[in-house]
One Martini backbone bead per residue (centre of mass of N, CA, C, O) as a GRO file, in nm:
protein
  110
    1UNK     BB    1  11.909   9.387   8.119
    2UNK     BB    2  11.764   9.598   8.320
    3UNK     BB    3  11.486   9.685   8.483
    4UNK     BB    4  11.260   9.964   8.467
    5UNK     BB    5  11.079  10.147   8.711
    6UNK     BB    6  10.785  10.366   8.733
    7UNK     BB    7  10.686  10.644   8.943
    8UNK     BB    8  10.413  10.874   8.940
    9UNK     BB    9  10.362  11.216   9.041
   10UNK     BB   10  10.076  11.444   9.084
   11UNK     BB   11  10.043  11.799   9.173
   12UNK     BB   12   9.776  12.007   9.236
   13UNK     BB   13   9.763  12.359   9.273
   14UNK     BB   14   9.693  12.634   9.413
   15UNK     BB   15   9.758  12.971   9.457
   16UNK     BB   16   9.891  12.865   9.757
   17UNK     BB   17  10.017  12.572   9.722
   18UNK     BB   18   9.774  12.377   9.760
   19UNK     BB   19   9.652  12.079   9.749
   20UNK     BB   20   9.391  11.944   9.525
   21UNK     BB   21   9.558  11.715   9.359
   22UNK     BB   22   9.629  11.359   9.345
   23UNK     BB   23   9.840  11.165   9.131
   24UNK     BB   24   9.908  10.824   9.012
   25UNK     BB   25  10.164  10.598   8.867
   26UNK     BB   26  10.210  10.224   8.790
   27UNK     BB   27  10.245  10.031   8.531
   28UNK     BB   28  10.355   9.758   8.662
   29UNK     BB   29  10.080   9.772   8.866
   30UNK     BB   30   9.825   9.896   8.699
   31UNK     BB   31   9.857  10.211   8.737
   32UNK     BB   32   9.628  10.483   8.626
   33UNK     BB   33   9.545  10.773   8.734
   34UNK     BB   34   9.537  10.781   9.050
   35UNK     BB   35   9.360  10.892   9.306
   36UNK     BB   36   9.447  11.107   9.589
   37UNK     BB   37   9.443  11.260   9.927
   38UNK     BB   38   9.716  11.112  10.022
   39UNK     BB   39  10.080  11.122  10.121
   40UNK     BB   40  10.375  10.917  10.166
   41UNK     BB   41  10.734  10.982  10.135
   42UNK     BB   42  11.018  10.768  10.183
   43UNK     BB   43  11.374  10.818  10.204
   44UNK     BB   44  11.708  10.698  10.205
   45UNK     BB   45  12.002  10.868  10.305
   46UNK     BB   46  12.302  10.727  10.320
   47UNK     BB   47  12.504  10.962  10.350
   48UNK     BB   48  12.327  11.127  10.578
   49UNK     BB   49  12.153  10.943  10.759
   50UNK     BB   50  11.845  11.007  10.635
   51UNK     BB   51  11.522  11.100  10.617
   52UNK     BB   52  11.315  11.156  10.342
   53UNK     BB   53  11.020  11.370  10.283
   54UNK     BB   54  10.668  11.347  10.174
   55UNK     BB   55  10.377  11.537  10.284
   56UNK     BB   56  10.045  11.497  10.152
   57UNK     BB   57   9.731  11.687  10.120
   58UNK     BB   58   9.425  11.764  10.062
   59UNK     BB   59   9.192  12.009  10.143
   60UNK     BB   60   8.954  11.761  10.125
   61UNK     BB   61   9.051  11.591  10.355
   62UNK     BB   62   8.919  11.397  10.575
   63UNK     BB   63   8.974  11.347  10.902
   64UNK     BB   64   8.879  11.052  10.927
   65UNK     BB   65   9.065  10.954  10.694
   66UNK     BB   66   9.333  11.043  10.821
   67UNK     BB   67   9.321  10.856  11.062
   68UNK     BB   68   9.316  10.593  10.896
   69UNK     BB   69   9.574  10.643  10.739
   70UNK     BB   70   9.758  10.638  10.984
   71UNK     BB   71   9.685  10.362  11.092
   72UNK     BB   72   9.766  10.199  10.836
   73UNK     BB   73  10.057  10.302  10.833
   74UNK     BB   74  10.144  10.188  11.103
   75UNK     BB   75  10.087   9.894  11.031
   76UNK     BB   76  10.281   9.882  10.788
   77UNK     BB   77  10.536   9.953  10.946
   78UNK     BB   78  10.531   9.702  11.124
   79UNK     BB   79  10.545   9.494  10.897
   80UNK     BB   80  10.809   9.601  10.767
   81UNK     BB   81  10.988   9.580  11.014
   82UNK     BB   82  10.968   9.275  11.039
   83UNK     BB   83  11.078   9.199  10.757
   84UNK     BB   84  11.360   9.350  10.810
   85UNK     BB   85  11.424   9.225  11.132
   86UNK     BB   86  11.259   9.010  11.314
   87UNK     BB   87  11.131   9.197  11.551
   88UNK     BB   88  10.884   9.106  11.755
   89UNK     BB   89  10.881   9.292  12.001
   90UNK     BB   90  10.867   9.566  11.847
   91UNK     BB   91  10.626   9.498  11.673
   92UNK     BB   92  10.427   9.464  11.907
   93UNK     BB   93  10.460   9.754  12.008
   94UNK     BB   94  10.357   9.888  11.751
   95UNK     BB   95  10.077   9.748  11.754
   96UNK     BB   96   9.988   9.863  12.023
   97UNK     BB   97   9.984  10.152  11.923
   98UNK     BB   98   9.772  10.113  11.706
   99UNK     BB   99   9.546  10.041  11.905
  100UNK     BB  100   9.559  10.302  12.066
  101UNK     BB  101   9.500  10.493  11.835
  102UNK     BB  102   9.227  10.375  11.752
  103UNK     BB  103   9.090  10.427  12.019
  104UNK     BB  104   9.141  10.742  12.043
  105UNK     BB  105   9.012  10.781  11.730
  106UNK     BB  106   8.768  10.598  11.672
  107UNK     BB  107   8.852  10.334  11.512
  108UNK     BB  108   8.714  10.117  11.284
  109UNK     BB  109   8.782   9.796  11.225
  110UNK     BB  110   8.786   9.560  10.930
   0.00000   0.00000   0.00000
């Protein structure tokens, strides 16, 4: 029998349906009721040949943290792209953009 793993997301909305709280859990990864201020979820629809996505952030997500969230997401996308394609030239181009983004947004990298 194959193992099934589940990831759960819960979004609490205000009266205007704006996210106030996002929590998630992934029992196989040891995550239980972890709070988040923002999330991106992308899935590939093979039949339609298009990306489907959910982009959410809470109304109290600080702008400075959103900038860092985007920067780190861009970096992760470059890493994942390389793992999937082994295309070093395009990966380097993506990483160059990450550095440009960080510079323009005054993000201090740690």
